N, C-alpha and C positions, 0 to 999 in steps of 0.2 A: 652888261653880261652877268649872269648869275652862276654861283657855285652851287654845287649840291653834295650833301654828305648824308651817309646812311645813318639810320637811327639805331646802330649797333650797341651803343655806348652802355646800355644798362645790362649788356651781357659780358661786359669786360671782366668781371669777376664772378665766380661761382661760390655757392654756399659750401661749406664744409661738410663731411660726410655725415655729420650728425644733425645738420639743419633740417629743418621742415622743408618738404618739397615745395617747389613752386605751384603745385597742382592745388594747393590751397585756395590759389585764386581763381575766381570765374574768369577775369579779364586781367592780362598782363598789364601792370601799371605802365610799362615802358612802352610796348608796340600798340597797346588798345586794342590787341586781338585775342581771341580765345587762346588760352594757353596749351590746349590739346592740338591746335593746328600748327602747321609748319610756318616758320617765320617768313613774313613777306616785308622785305625791306622799305621803311618808309623814306622819303626824301624831303628835304626842306630847303628852301630858299637861303642863300648866304650872300648877303651884300658884299660887293666888291671893295667898297670903301673900307680903309684899314684903321681899326679902332686905335685910340692913343696908347691904350695899355701894351700895344704890341712893341713899344720902344724899348721895354726892358728886356725884350728876347735878343739873343745874341745877333747881333747886325750881320753877322756873316752866314746866319742860318737861311738858307734860300726859301724855307718855308714860314719864316717867322713874319712876313707881311701879308701873309693870306690866312692864317688859321684863326679861327674864332676865339675871342677873348672875354668878352666884357660880362661882368656879373654886378648885380646889385648891391653885394655885399664887399665893402672896402677893405683892403688889408691896413692893418693899424697897428701901432705899438700901444699896448695897454698895461696897466699895473697887474703884476701877478706875484700872489703870495702862496702859491703852492708848494708842495714838497720836493719837487725835482730840480735839479740843477741846470746850469747853463748848457745848451746844447741838446737837451731832451726835447722830443715831440711828444705832445700829450694832444690826443683827440677826444673831444666831448661828444660822444654821439648824441647825446640829449641836446645838447646846444647846437649841434652841426656846425662845430667850430674847431679849428686845429689850432694849437698855440706851439710856437717855437721859442723856448725859453732863453732869454737873453742873458739872464742874471741880473744883479742888481735890483731885484724887485719889478723886473719888466718882462715881456714876452711879445713877439709878434702874432698877432690874431688873424687867421685868414678864414674865410668862408669855406665850408666842405659839403659835398654830397655824401651821404653814407648808405648802409644797407637798409633795404625795405624790412617791414615786419617779416620776421622768420630768417632773416638773413643777417642781423646784428650779432655782434660778438665783442669780446672784451680780452684784456690780457696784455702782457709785455712781450715786445718783440725787438728785433734790431734789424737796421737796413744791412742786408746782405748783398746788394747788387744794385747798380744805378745805370739807366739807359736814357739815351737821348733817341727821340723819335721810334720808340720801341716797336718791334713786330708783335704781334698778338696771335698766340696759339690757345684757343680756348682748352681749359683743362678738362680732364676726362669726365669729372661729375657734372660739368656742365653739358658735355656732349651726350652724356646719357640721358640728360633731360630734353636737350634741344638736338637731336642728330642732324638737324638740317643746317647748322651753323657751318661756316667755312672752318677748314682745319688750321688755316693760316691766313694771316692778312699782313702784308707789308706795312711797316710803320709810314706815317705820312698823316696829312690833314684829315682823312676820312677814317683814320684809325681810331676806334674808342680808346685807346691809351693815352691820346694826345701827344704832347710836345716832350714829355718827360715822365719817367716810371721809376719809383724807388721800392724795391722788392722787400717784402717783411719776413725774415726768417726762412723757416722751411715751409711756410705756409702758401697758399694760393692767392693771397691777398697783396695789394699793392697799394702805394699812393701814387697817382696818376693823374695826367692832364685830362682834358675832356673835349669833344667836337660838339658838345651841346652845354655851353656855359649857363645857359638859363636854367638848367637842373641844378646848379650849386644852390645849397640851402635846402635841399630836399631829401627825402629817405627813399630812394629809388633804386639803389645799385644792388649788386648781389654781394655786397659785403666789403668791396674795394671802398677806399677813402679817395674821392675825385675832387679836383680842384680846377679852376680854371688854368688854362696854359700858361697865363702870365704869372699867376700864382705859384703853380708848381715848378715853374723854372725859376723864380726867386727862391724857393725852399731848397731847390736842387743844388743851387749854389751854396748854401749855408749848412745842410745836413751832409754828412760824411758816411761812407760804409762804417758800420760798427754804432752809428746812432742809436740810442734807445728811443723806441716808439711805445708809449703808453696809449692804450686805447680803452677808455672808460666808456660804459655804458649808461 
């Protein structure tokens, strides 16, 4: 038996009001459809076999054994000599990596997906809210560009925000999971920082509300 998930993940975040509109692209790099056309949801098969990476998700979570996880970018502890203290999250857009600073000259490094050209951003924010299996409500900026998108999607394995989301300040951006883990390491989002569900669940247990998040271009 196969599972199917919609390819909505690239629309999980919208560009800020100053960002260049997606109409600069002839073909949307996420849907592979003309940007002027209404969204047609693509589906892709998901194997029933549970990846071993799921083991780190909460065993009590009824969705943990079915959500796609795997990424070719391993989570690892690396040397860190940057200026930020323990507990800080540093996102390198150019590297497509996220660092959680451990202190003592070390950090956890995760692979991430970042904003495509025209949707990148930088700055310092804080985590203001955390949610497990978050619902998705496309922001107004996105709906103006794509009025065909759903106004609401309940949290779950088909939701483009994935297993966990951490909301950044008063912005429309999030660090969140993904229902398309093969996109990790690419620049295809609308500004959010996406991770595999396994990695975002690990980071979610470490980062607290109030955690500083530094996004570097």
